[in-house]
C-alpha positions in Angstrom: -20.5 -1.0 176.1 -18.8 -4.2 175.0 -21.4 -4.7 172.3 -20.8 -1.3 170.9 -17.0 -1.7 171.0 -17.3 -5.1 169.2 -19.5 -3.5 166.4 -17.0 -0.7 166.0 -14.1 -3.1 165.8 -15.9 -5.2 163.2 -16.8 -2.0 161.2 -13.1 -0.9 161.3 -11.6 -4.3 160.7 -9.3 -4.7 157.7 -9.5 -8.5 157.4 -12.6 -8.8 155.2 -15.5 -7.1 153.6 -18.6 -9.3 153.8 -20.8 -6.5 152.5 -18.9 -6.6 149.2 -19.1 -10.4 149.0 -22.8 -10.8 149.3 -23.8 -9.1 146.0 -20.9 -11.0 144.2 -22.3 -14.3 145.6 -25.8 -13.4 144.4 -24.3 -12.5 140.9 -22.5 -15.9 140.8 -25.6 -17.8 141.6 -27.6 -15.8 139.1 -25.0 -16.5 136.4 -25.3 -20.3 137.1 -29.1 -20.1 137.0 -28.9 -18.1 133.8 -26.7 -20.8 132.1 -29.1 -23.5 133.3 -32.1 -21.5 132.1 -30.5 -20.9 128.7 -29.5 -24.6 128.3 -33.1 -25.7 129.2 -34.6 -23.2 126.8 -36.6 -21.6 129.6 -37.3 -18.0 128.7 -38.7 -17.0 132.1 -35.8 -18.3 134.1 -33.3 -16.9 131.6 -34.9 -13.4 131.7 -35.3 -13.3 135.5 -31.8 -14.6 136.2 -30.3 -12.2 133.6 -32.0 -9.2 135.4 -30.9 -10.5 138.8 -27.3 -10.9 137.5 -27.3 -7.3 136.2 -28.6 -5.8 139.4 -26.3 -7.9 141.5 -23.2 -6.8 139.4 -24.3 -3.2 139.8 -24.8 -3.7 143.6 -21.4 -5.4 143.9 -19.7 -2.5 142.2 -21.5 0.1 144.3 -20.8 -1.9 147.5 -17.1 -2.2 146.7 -16.9 1.6 145.9 -18.7 2.5 149.2 -17.0 0.0 151.4 -13.4 -0.2 150.2 -12.6 2.6 147.8 -14.3 5.4 149.8 -12.5 4.3 153.0 -9.1 4.3 151.2 -9.9 7.8 149.8 -11.0 9.0 153.3 -7.8 7.7 154.9 -5.6 9.2 152.2 -7.4 12.5 152.5 -6.9 12.5 156.3 -3.2 11.8 155.8 -2.8 14.8 153.5 -4.4 17.2 156.0 
């Protein structure tokens, strides 16, 4: 029971949103690798890191919407009812 309570508390916690931070971190790393690949004239590294950057930015946007924006909307909707 304590484990379930702890997981629920972490899920409902307002202090941080790790789920949103992970795709943003991947995007930051991909941007750095993209710059290195472009500076080194490495086509393969540049293309792969560009694709990873694009996917990570999309994932970060979707994670933010699902994790933060949807919860805010749900709470506001609950208050209106």
